[in-house]
N, C-alpha and C positions, 0 to 999 in steps of 0.2 A: 416644837418643830414648825417651821413655816409651811403653810399650805402651798402646794405647787399651783402655778397659774393655770387656769382653765379658760377655754374659749367660751364666750357668752352664748354662742349657738350650741344647744345641746347636741351631742354627737356620740353615737355608738362607735367607738374606735375599732378600726380594723388592724390586724397585725401586719407589719411590713416585712419585706424581705431584707435581711441584714446583708449589706454589701461590704461590710468591713468598716470603711470610713464614712458610710452614709446608709440611711434606711430608704428603701424604695417601696412606695405604696402603689399598687396596681389596680386599675379598675377591672370590673368584670367583663366589660365589652372588649372589642376587637383587639387582636394582637398588635403590638408595636404602637401604642398610643403616644400622643405628644406628652411632654413632661414639664412640670413646674418645679423649679429648685427654690426651696425656701431658705432664706439667709437670715439668721438671727442677729440680734443687736449686741450692744456692748455691756460687759459686766466688769466692774473694777476688780472684783475678786471672784474666784471660781464659785459658781452656784452649787448648792447641795446636790442637785440633779442636773445633768447636762441638758441644754435646750432641746437637743435631739430627742430626749426621752420624756419631755414634759407633756402633760395632757394638752397643753395649748398648741404646740406645733404638731402633735399627733392629730389633733382635731382638724387643724387647717389642712393637713395632708389628706386625711380621710375625706373631708368635704370635697376636696378637689377630685379624689378618686371617684366619688359618687357622681361627679359631673363629667366623667369620661376621660379625664387626664390621669396620667401617672403623676406622682409627686415624690420629691426627694427632700429629706431633712438631713442636714449635716451639722457637725460641731466644728468650730474654727477657733482661732487664737484670741478672739475678742472676749473669751471667757476669762482672760487673765489680764485685762487692761487694754490700753490703746496700741495693740500690736497689729496695726493695719497692714503693713507689708507682708507679714507672715500669714495673716488671714486671707489676703488676696491670693497668695500663692496656693494656699489650701483650696480656696474656691476654684481657682483655675484647674487644679488637679482633679477635683471632684467633677467639674463640668466636663472635662475630657473623658473621665471614666463613664459618666452618664451618657454622653453622646456616643460612646462606643459600645454601650450595653445593647445587646440584641433584643431585650425585652421592651425597649422604647424606640420612638422615632427621634433619633439624634439630630434631625434636621428641622425639628419643630419644638423649640425649647423656650420657656419663659423663665425669668429669674425674678424672684419676689424678695425685696429687701425690707427689713423692719428696723425702725428706730436708729440706734447707733450703728447699725450695719449699712446705713445709707452711703457712706463714702466708698464702700466696696463696689457700688454700682458704676462709679466713674471709669475705672480701668476696663470693666466689661463693655460698657457702652462705647468708650473711645476706640476700642478695637474694631467696632462695626461688624461684628460677626454675622454672616448670612443666615446662620441657624437661629438667631434670636428673633422669636416671633412676637414677644411682648415683654415689657418690663413693668414691674409693679413696685410702688414705694408706699409704705404705710407709716405715718407720722415720722418721716425720715430726718435724720441729721445729714445735712449736706454742706460741704466746705464752701466758704465764700472767699477765702484768701488763697493765694498761690502757695502750694506745698511742693517743695523740691522733690522731683521724681514722681509726682502724682499728677494725673490728668486734671485739667480744670473743668468747670461746668461747661464752658464753651467747647472743649474737646469732647466731652461726653455727649452733648447735644449734636455736635457735628457727626459723631459716629452713630448716634441713634437714628438720625434721618427721619424717615416716615414710619419707623417701627412704633406700634401703639404703646402708650404708657398709661397705667392706671395709678392715680395718686390719691391717697386717702389722707385728709387733713382734719385736725380737731380744732374746735373753737378756742379752747383754753390750752394752747401748746406751751411746752417748756420754753422759757425765754431764749435759751441758747440755741433752740432749733428754728426760731422764727425767721431769722435773716436768710438762711439758706433756702428755706421753702419759698420765701418771697422772691429771691433771686431766680429760682426756677420758674415761678409764675410770671415774672417780668420778661422772660425769654421762653415762652411756653413751647413745648414740643408740638409738632404739627398735628399729631393725633393723640390728644390728651383727653382722658376720661378723668374728671375731677370729682371726687366724692367728699363732700363736706359733712362733718358730724357735729351738729349744733349742741352746745352745752356740754361737750365731751372734753375729757382731758387725755393727755398722753397715756397710752396703754389702755384706752377705753374698752378694747375688745377682751380684756380680762375681767371686766365688771367695774361698777355695778351694771347689771343688765337693764338696758333701757330700750324702748322701741326704736329710737334713732340709731343707737349703737348696733343693735342686732341687724337692722335694715342695712346699715353701712357695710357690715361684714359680709352679708349675703350679696349685696351689690358688687363688692369687690371680687368675691369668689366667682360670681356669674360673669363678670367682665373679663377676668383673666382666663377662665376656662373657655369663654365664648370666643376669645381671640385664637384659640388653638383647636377647638373641636368644631368640625364642620357638620352642621345639621343638614341631612338630605332635604 
C-alpha cells in the first residue's frame, strides 16, 4: 500500500467540520474569520484516498487555521483525468457555498491552487471577484496556448488587477510546467510574492524534508494568511 503524502512541516492535525462537499477548518480566534480555499492538482486515475482526506492537505489547512484563517479543502473532478470544465464548475459551486457560510467572512477569501490545478485559477481570476483577497499558486501548471472556452493568461491577469499573488516555484520543475510559469513571470502581477525553492523538485512539500523546503512552505503559509488576517 502506498504511503499517503504528508506535509514536510510537522503538524498536529485538527478535525474539520464536514460541510458535505468540502471540509471546513476553523481557527480558535474570532468569529467569521477570512478563509482560504485549497485546490488540489491533477490525477490521471482516482487516488486511493481523496485529496481532501490526505494528511498533506489536512496539514496545510490546519497550518492556516493556526494562523487565524479558516481553510477549506475540497475534491473535484481532476481526480479522474483532465476534466477541467467539470472541476471548474465544482470549484465555483464550493466557492459560492463557502462565501454564504455564516462561519466565515465570505468577503475575504483566498484561493490556493496546487500543481495541475493551476488552470482552474484562470476562470476565477478572469471574473475579477471583489471578494478575492489573495491567490496562491504552488508549482503550478499554467496554460500557454489558447483553449476554446477558457480564459487566457492575459484575461486572468486583467481580472487579478492589484490582488496579491503568492507564487512558489522549484528549481528543478517538471519540463511541461516551465513554459507556463515563465509566461506568468514575463507579465508579472503587480503585487507578486515569489518564493523560490533551490534544489527542489515538483512536489517538494511532501519531502524529502530540507531546510529550504520547509522554509518555503512556512513562508507561503505566512504570506497567504498575512494577506487576510489583520494584526492590530
